[in-house]
C-alpha positions as CSV (number, residue, x, y, z in Angstrom):
1,X,33.1,-0.5,8.3
2,X,32.6,-0.8,12.1
3,X,28.9,-1.2,13.0
4,X,26.8,-0.8,16.0
5,X,24.3,-3.7,16.1
6,X,22.2,-2.9,13.1
7,X,22.4,0.8,13.8
8,X,18.8,1.0,14.9
9,X,19.3,4.3,16.6
10,X,17.4,6.0,19.4
11,X,17.8,9.5,20.7
12,X,15.3,11.9,22.0
13,X,15.8,14.7,19.5
14,X,17.0,13.3,16.2
15,X,16.7,9.6,15.5
16,X,14.8,7.1,17.5
17,X,16.2,4.3,16.1
18,X,-4.4,-8.7,16.1
19,X,-6.1,-8.5,14.5
20,X,-7.9,-7.6,11.2
21,X,-6.1,-10.4,9.6
22,X,-9.2,-11.6,7.7
23,X,-7.5,-12.4,4.4
24,X,-5.0,-15.3,4.7
25,X,-1.8,-15.1,2.7
26,X,-0.6,-17.7,0.3
27,X,2.6,-18.2,-1.6
28,X,0.6,-19.1,-4.7
29,X,-2.5,-16.9,-4.3
30,X,-3.7,-15.4,-7.6
31,X,-4.1,-11.7,-8.2
32,X,-7.6,-10.5,-7.1
33,X,-10.3,-9.5,-9.4
34,X,-13.3,-7.3,-9.1
35,X,-13.8,-5.9,-5.6
36,X,-11.2,-8.1,-3.9
37,X,-8.5,-6.3,-1.9
38,X,-5.3,-5.5,-3.7
39,X,-2.5,-8.0,-3.1
40,X,1.2,-7.5,-2.4
41,X,4.1,-9.8,-2.7
42,X,6.2,-9.9,0.4
43,X,8.4,-12.0,2.6
44,X,6.8,-14.1,5.3
45,X,8.5,-12.0,8.0
46,X,11.9,-12.8,6.4
47,X,13.3,-15.6,4.3
48,X,15.6,-16.9,7.0
49,X,12.8,-17.2,9.5
50,X,10.4,-18.9,7.1
51,X,12.9,-21.3,5.5
52,X,15.4,-21.9,8.3
53,X,18.1,-21.6,5.7
54,X,21.1,-19.9,7.3
55,X,23.1,-20.0,4.1
56,X,21.0,-17.4,2.3
57,X,23.0,-14.3,1.2
58,X,22.1,-11.0,-0.2
59,X,24.0,-11.4,-3.5
60,X,23.5,-7.7,-4.3
61,X,19.7,-7.8,-4.3
62,X,19.6,-10.7,-6.7
63,X,16.2,-12.2,-7.2
64,X,17.8,-15.6,-7.8
65,X,19.4,-15.6,-4.3
66,X,16.1,-16.2,-2.6
67,X,13.7,-19.1,-3.5
68,X,10.2,-18.4,-4.7
69,X,8.9,-20.3,-1.6
70,X,10.2,-17.5,0.6
71,X,7.5,-15.1,-0.8
72,X,3.8,-14.9,-0.1
73,X,1.0,-12.7,-1.3
74,X,-1.3,-11.0,1.1
75,X,-4.0,-8.3,1.1
76,X,-2.9,-4.7,1.3
77,X,-5.5,-3.3,3.6
78,X,-6.5,0.2,4.4
79,X,-5.2,1.8,1.2
80,X,-6.6,5.1,0.0
81,X,-7.7,5.7,-3.6
82,X,-4.4,7.2,-4.8
83,X,-3.1,4.0,-6.5
84,X,0.1,4.2,-4.5
85,X,1.1,2.8,-1.1
86,X,-0.7,5.3,1.0
87,X,-3.5,4.6,3.4
88,X,-5.0,4.8,6.9
89,X,-1.9,3.8,8.8
90,X,1.0,4.2,6.4
91,X,2.3,6.4,3.6
92,X,5.4,5.2,1.8
93,X,7.6,7.0,-0.6
94,X,11.0,6.1,-2.2
95,X,14.0,8.1,-3.0
96,X,15.9,5.4,-5.0
97,X,13.5,4.6,-7.7
98,X,10.0,4.8,-9.1
99,X,7.1,4.6,-6.6
100,X,5.4,1.3,-6.3
101,X,2.0,0.8,-8.0
102,X,-0.7,-1.0,-6.1
103,X,-1.7,-2.6,-9.4
104,X,1.8,-4.2,-9.7
105,X,2.4,-4.9,-6.0
106,X,2.0,-8.6,-6.4
107,X,4.6,-8.8,-9.1
108,X,7.7,-7.2,-7.5
109,X,10.6,-9.3,-6.1
110,X,13.6,-8.2,-4.1
111,X,15.5,-7.1,-7.1
112,X,13.0,-4.3,-7.5
113,X,13.2,-1.2,-5.2
114,X,9.4,-1.3,-5.2
115,X,9.4,-4.6,-3.3
116,X,10.8,-2.8,-0.2
117,X,8.0,-0.2,-0.5
118,X,5.4,-3.0,-0.5
119,X,7.1,-4.6,2.5
120,X,7.1,-1.3,4.4
121,X,3.4,-0.6,3.7
122,X,2.3,-4.1,4.6
123,X,4.2,-4.4,7.8
124,X,3.6,-0.9,9.2
125,X,-0.1,-1.5,8.6
126,X,0.2,-4.9,10.1
127,X,1.8,-3.5,13.3
128,X,-0.9,-0.9,13.8
129,X,-3.6,-3.5,13.1
130,X,-2.0,-5.6,15.8
131,X,-2.2,-2.7,18.3
132,X,-5.8,-2.0,17.2
133,X,-6.7,-5.6,17.8
134,X,-5.3,-5.3,21.4
135,X,-7.8,-2.5,22.0
136,X,-5.6,0.5,21.4
137,X,-7.6,3.2,19.7
138,X,-10.9,1.8,21.0
139,X,-11.2,0.8,24.7
140,X,-7.6,2.0,25.3
141,X,-5.9,5.1,24.1
142,X,-4.6,5.1,20.5
143,X,-0.9,4.2,20.1
144,X,0.4,5.9,17.0
145,X,-3.0,5.5,15.4
146,X,-2.3,7.8,12.5
147,X,-0.8,7.8,9.0
148,X,2.9,6.8,9.6
149,X,5.2,8.5,7.0
150,X,7.9,6.1,5.7
151,X,10.8,6.8,3.4
152,X,12.8,4.0,1.7
153,X,16.6,4.3,1.3
154,X,16.7,7.8,2.6
155,X,20.4,7.9,3.1
156,X,21.5,5.1,0.7
157,X,23.3,3.6,3.7
158,X,22.8,0.5,5.8
159,X,21.0,2.2,8.7
160,X,17.4,2.8,9.6
161,X,15.8,5.0,12.2
162,X,12.8,6.9,13.4
163,X,13.2,10.7,13.5
164,X,11.0,12.8,15.7
165,X,11.6,15.9,13.7
166,X,9.0,14.7,11.2
167,X,7.8,11.7,13.1
168,X,9.0,9.7,10.1
169,X,10.6,6.3,9.7
170,X,13.5,6.0,7.2
171,X,14.9,2.7,5.9
172,X,18.4,2.4,4.5
173,X,20.2,0.3,1.9
174,X,23.3,-1.8,1.8
175,X,23.9,-5.4,2.6
176,X,20.4,-6.8,3.0
177,X,18.2,-3.7,2.3
178,X,16.6,-2.9,5.6
179,X,13.0,-3.0,4.5
180,X,13.4,-6.5,3.3
181,X,13.1,-7.7,6.9
182,X,9.8,-7.3,8.6
183,X,11.4,-7.3,12.0
184,X,13.5,-4.3,11.1
185,X,10.4,-2.5,9.8
186,X,8.4,-3.2,13.0
187,X,11.3,-2.4,15.3
188,X,11.4,1.1,13.8
189,X,7.7,1.3,14.1
190,X,8.1,0.6,17.8
191,X,10.1,3.8,18.2
192,X,7.2,5.6,16.4
193,X,4.8,4.1,18.9
194,X,6.9,5.2,21.9
195,X,7.2,8.8,20.5
196,X,3.4,9.0,19.9
197,X,2.8,7.9,23.5
198,X,5.5,10.0,25.1
199,X,7.0,12.7,22.7
200,X,10.8,12.7,23.0
201,X,11.0,9.3,24.7
202,X,14.6,8.1,25.0
203,X,16.3,11.1,26.5
204,X,18.3,9.0,29.1
205,X,20.5,6.0,28.5
206,X,18.1,3.7,30.2
207,X,15.1,5.1,28.4
208,X,17.0,4.6,25.1
209,X,17.6,1.0,26.1
210,X,13.9,0.5,26.9
211,X,13.0,2.0,23.4
212,X,15.4,-0.5,21.7
213,X,14.0,-3.3,23.7
214,X,10.4,-2.5,23.0
215,X,11.2,-2.2,19.2
216,X,12.8,-5.7,19.3
217,X,10.0,-7.2,21.3
218,X,7.2,-5.7,19.1
219,X,9.0,-6.9,16.0
220,X,8.9,-10.5,17.3
221,X,5.3,-10.2,18.5
222,X,3.9,-8.8,15.2
223,X,5.8,-11.2,13.1
224,X,4.8,-14.1,15.3
225,X,1.1,-13.1,15.2
226,X,1.1,-12.7,11.5
227,X,2.8,-16.1,10.9
228,X,0.1,-17.7,13.1
229,X,-2.7,-15.9,11.4
230,X,-1.6,-16.6,7.9
231,X,-0.2,-20.1,8.5
232,X,3.3,-19.1,7.5
233,X,6.2,-21.5,8.3
234,X,8.6,-20.6,11.1
235,X,11.8,-22.5,10.9
236,X,14.2,-20.3,12.8
237,X,14.5,-19.2,16.4
238,X,11.5,-17.1,17.4
239,X,13.4,-15.0,20.0
240,X,16.0,-14.0,17.4
241,X,15.5,-10.5,15.9
242,X,16.1,-9.7,12.2
243,X,17.6,-13.1,11.1
244,X,17.7,-11.9,7.5
245,X,19.0,-8.4,7.8
246,X,21.8,-9.6,10.0
247,X,23.1,-12.1,7.5
248,X,26.0,-9.9,6.3
249,X,27.4,-9.1,9.8
250,X,26.5,-12.0,12.1
251,X,27.6,-15.6,12.2
252,X,25.1,-18.4,11.6
253,X,22.6,-18.8,13.0
254,X,22.1,-15.2,12.1
255,X,20.7,-12.9,14.7
256,X,20.8,-9.2,15.3
257,X,19.8,-9.4,19.0
258,X,17.8,-11.8,21.2
259,X,14.9,-11.2,23.5
260,X,15.5,-14.3,25.6
261,X,19.0,-13.5,26.8
262,X,20.4,-13.8,30.3
263,X,21.5,-10.2,31.0
264,X,20.6,-8.6,34.3
265,X,20.8,-5.0,35.4
266,X,24.4,-5.2,36.6
267,X,25.4,-6.2,33.0
268,X,24.7,-2.7,31.6
269,X,27.5,-1.3,29.4
270,X,26.0,2.0,28.5
271,X,25.1,1.1,24.9
272,X,21.3,1.2,24.3
273,X,21.0,-1.8,22.0
274,X,23.1,-4.0,24.3
275,X,21.4,-2.8,27.5
276,X,18.0,-3.2,25.8
277,X,18.4,-7.0,26.0
278,X,17.8,-6.7,29.7
279,X,14.4,-5.1,29.3
280,X,13.3,-7.2,26.3
281,X,14.0,-10.4,28.2
282,X,11.7,-9.1,31.0
283,X,9.0,-8.4,28.4
284,X,9.4,-11.8,26.9
285,X,9.0,-13.4,30.3
286,X,5.8,-11.4,30.9
287,X,4.5,-12.8,27.6
288,X,5.4,-16.3,28.7
289,X,3.6,-15.9,32.1
290,X,0.5,-14.1,30.9
291,X,0.1,-14.9,27.2
292,X,0.8,-12.6,24.3
293,X,-2.5,-10.6,24.3
294,X,-2.6,-9.9,28.0
295,X,1.1,-9.1,28.2
296,X,1.0,-6.8,25.3
297,X,-2.0,-4.9,26.5
298,X,-0.2,-4.3,29.8
299,X,3.2,-3.5,28.2
300,X,1.9,-1.0,25.7
301,X,-0.6,0.6,28.1
302,X,2.1,1.1,30.8
303,X,4.2,3.2,28.3
304,X,1.6,6.0,28.5
305,X,2.9,6.5,32.1
306,X,6.5,7.0,31.1
307,X,8.4,10.3,30.8
308,X,11.0,11.0,28.1
309,X,13.8,9.9,30.5
310,X,12.1,7.1,32.4
311,X,14.6,4.5,33.5
312,X,14.3,0.8,34.3
313,X,13.1,1.1,37.8
314,X,10.4,3.6,37.1
315,X,9.3,1.8,34.0
316,X,9.1,-1.5,35.8
317,X,7.0,0.0,38.6
318,X,4.7,1.6,36.1
319,X,4.3,-1.7,34.2
320,X,3.5,-3.5,37.5
321,X,1.0,-1.0,38.5
322,X,-0.7,-1.1,35.1
323,X,-0.9,-4.9,35.3
324,X,-2.6,-4.6,38.7
325,X,-5.1,-2.0,37.5
326,X,-6.0,-4.0,34.4
327,X,-5.9,-7.6,35.5
328,X,-5.4,-7.7,39.3
329,X,-2.7,-8.8,41.7
330,X,-1.9,-12.1,40.1
331,X,-0.9,-10.4,36.9
332,X,1.1,-7.8,38.9
333,X,2.9,-10.6,40.6
334,X,3.9,-12.2,37.3
335,X,5.2,-8.9,36.0
336,X,7.1,-8.2,39.2
337,X,8.7,-11.6,38.9
338,X,9.9,-10.9,35.4
339,X,11.6,-7.6,36.5
340,X,13.0,-9.2,39.6
341,X,14.7,-11.8,37.5
342,X,16.5,-9.0,35.7
343,X,17.6,-7.7,39.1
344,X,16.2,-4.3,38.4
345,X,16.7,-2.2,41.6
346,X,13.8,-1.4,43.8
347,X,11.5,-4.2,42.5
348,X,10.3,-6.3,45.4
């Protein structure tokens, strides 16, 4: 059927589509014993990114379609005592099968509905830990530092979104199931972060594009940070978002969207995902100029100054001012240069 790019939706009223990494992951790590943290089996961001194999296909959720080398085991941190995938930063429930058990979380593979639940818990927790490591929730205001409700396969359709009615993330099914790709999971978490910072964010076309861009950018940042921290392989293009989820609907090399594109403000077409590539490229350039940690502290902190309908010009000015107040004029100049390169009006 016709698709918008991934259908990662963003509207203001319905769907708005580092550290703490103390326990390294291993593709062959044994299950823990005694007081060790529970382990979960998961993809190293996604199997296309970790393997570089652009020929991988979904094959109707077949376990045999993906090599064992695409999986890792990693600690499931911040769990509560329920025995399920619920904890300090995430609470996951499924509507397509039995709930995952923490005791079995290291045994599931992609043929099990429970595998997606483990992926969702791990990567939502990972995203909030990344923000916590940047200082959000301690020296800076918290950015969605709460238990994030997550539903798996809510619609039984190939679409995922954040809904502000319940401040909940819902992941769909079809093709590659959405919660099999960490970058889809973290993209949607980016919408939850924006909503927590500015309730109703995305109520104008440009604000919606900024929301999609930030989701894409955060997905790349969290995945890249985790790969570095755990020593996971990266064999596909870093700036490509959702290499695995996009396999059924994009040509090889598979890519949902990019955060290093060439679009400028005049290239807007009025579609939030397409126009978001203008803003995400600016964020990527800020990262390149200032480094990931400094850039991300500025980018996320600036979003507290947005309004629900903030457009490109106002958001750029707020980000420049935040850079100046946090790191001085040289940082502000670097941020200004990134937005000027996208030809955003009013940026001098």
